[in-house]
Structures are given as C-alpha cells and as structure tokens.
N, C-alpha and C positions, 0 to 999 in steps of 0.2 A: 471815908470821911465825907460829911455833908458840906455843902458850900454856903451855909447861911452866915458865917462869920468872916468878915473881911480880913482879920488878922491871920487867918489860916491859908489865905490865897496870896501867891506872889507871882510876879512876872516870870515867865518861863516854866510855870507849873503845868503839868499835863492834867487836863480836866475833861469831864463830860458835862455838856450844857444842853439845855432845852432852848431851841431857837423860838422866836416869836411865832413863826408859822407852824411850829410843831407843838405848841402849848396844848392843843386839843387832844393830840394823840400821845403826848409825853415822850416822843422819840428823842433819843439822846444823840448828840454829835460830839465826837472827841476832837480835841485840839490842844494847842499850847497858848497860854495866856500872853497876850501882847500888851494889854492895858486893862486896868481895873476901872470900871465906869461908875460904880456905886460909891458914894462918898460916906454913907453912914456905916457904923461899925458892924451892923447886922441887918439882914433883910429876911423875912420869913419865907420868901419864895426863892431865895438864892441871890448871891451877889452877881450883879451884871458885869460881864467882861467882854472885851473884844479879843477874838482869837487872832493868831498870826495870819490866817487867811482872810481876815476882814469880817468874818461872821460875828454877830453879837447875840449873846444869850445869857441865861441865868445858870450859874454853876449848881449842879446837882450832886456831882461826885468829884472828889479830888483824888487823883491817883498818885501813889508813892513812886 
C-alpha cells in the first residue's frame, strides 16, 4: 500500500519512509509512526510522519 493518503496511515503503523537526506537515492527506512505531520488528506510524494525514533520522512510503503 502506498502512503499518499492520510486516512490509510495511523499512529503505530509499520511503514517505510524516505528521509529528506535520502530523497536523491530513494533509500527506504523502516519504522513505526509516532506522529502524522501532514495535515492535508493526500500528498503526491507521501504523507510526512515522525517515526518513534525521531526521524522524519515521507511514507512510501505501509506494511500490514
């Protein structure tokens, strides 16, 4: 599942995100959502979240 819709992401969800510093390479970082930072219902590059370890990135994949 892609991370472009805010309604599909919830706190505690396991996700893969692209961090700001990894946007050029597209490297994914896995983590658990601590806070959803994007207020809009959708974002074409992925909903921005803060992971439990404090890293911030845009959601690319939502894991079940």
